[in-house]
N, C-alpha and C positions, 0 to 999 in steps of 0.2 A: 444193848444191854444183855441180850440173852447169853452172849459169850461169857460175860463176867458172872452171871448167875449160874450158868452151867459149871464153870470152873469152881466157884465158891461152894456150891452144893456138893460137888464131887470131892473137894478137899475136906469139907466138914464130915462127909460120910466116912472117909478113910480115917479120920481122927475120932470117930464115934461121937461127933458133936452135931449140933444143928446151928444154922445161921438164919437170921431173919433178913429178908431182902425186900426192899421197897423200890420198885421199878417205876421210874417216871419217864414217859415218852411224850414228846411234843405232839405228834400226830396220832390220832386215835387208830387209824388203819395200821400204822406201824406197831402200835402197842398190841393190837390184835394178833399181828404176825409174830411178835416177840413171845406172846403167851403161848401160841401154837407150837413154836419151836421149843420153848422151855418144857412144855408138857410132853413133847415127843422125846426129848433128850434126858429128862430128869424123872426119876421114879416118884419123887415126892415134891410137890410144889405147894404144899399146905403152908409152908413158911414164907410164901411170897405174896406181896401186895402189889397190885398193878394199878397205875394211875396215869391218865392222860392229862398233861398240863405243861406249863412253861417253867423251867427250872428257876427262872428269875422270880417267880411268884410262889411256887409250891415245891415241896412242903415247906411251910414257914419255919417250923421248929425241927431242927436236925440234931438237937442236943442229945437225944437218946442213942444216936448212932455212934459206933466206935470207928467205923470207916465209911467214907463216901467215895464211891467210884464215879469219877467225873469224865464223861465222854467229851473230849476236847473238840468235837465237831460242832459244838454249839458256838454261835457267834461267827461273824464273817470277817472281822478284823482282829488283829492281836489285841488292840485296846478293848474291843467289845468282849473278847474271851477273858481278858484280865478282869474286867468289871463283873462279868457273870461269875467267874471263879471266886472273886472276893465276896460277892453277895452270898455265895454258898458257905464260904468259910465263916462269915460273920454270924450265920445261923447255927453253927456247930459249937460244941462245948470245947473248952481248952483241953488239950491232950488227945483229941480225936485226930484221925488221919484222913487226908484227901489223897487218893490215887487217881492219876489221870491216864486216860488212854491217849496215846501219843499220835500227834499229827505234826507235820513240819511247822505249822504256824504256832502250835503250843510250845514246841521245843524252842523256838526263837525267843520266847519269854524268858527262859532260863539260860539259853545259850545263844546270844545274839550272833547273827551271821555277818561276817565282814563283807564289804563291797567286793573284795577280790574273790571271795568264795562264791558270791552270787554270779559274778561274771564267768567263772569257770563252769557253773552248772547250766548255763544257757546254751 
């Protein structure tokens, strides 16, 4: 998450705007590291909320957010990733956006890989 927060705060600063960031990290020690990185790379983190928890459960209400950045590293299978992503979308309001950080397994949800392509990559 710190990469997204660093980018978003930098963009907002150039536009003379502010953004509110709610960072959710599964593991508390990773959250602590994310906070340290963000504090070093961003001048102002007053607009950031940090929380340790599972995206499947928290935060329950995402309707106030215009954009949710979804790290596709969650879940171990494509089906699990789809279910987690859908659970996030169901908590958002209509018209809000979900942006995913890409990994090969999340890309296959949108762009299924053919058997021939899989054989070539081995």
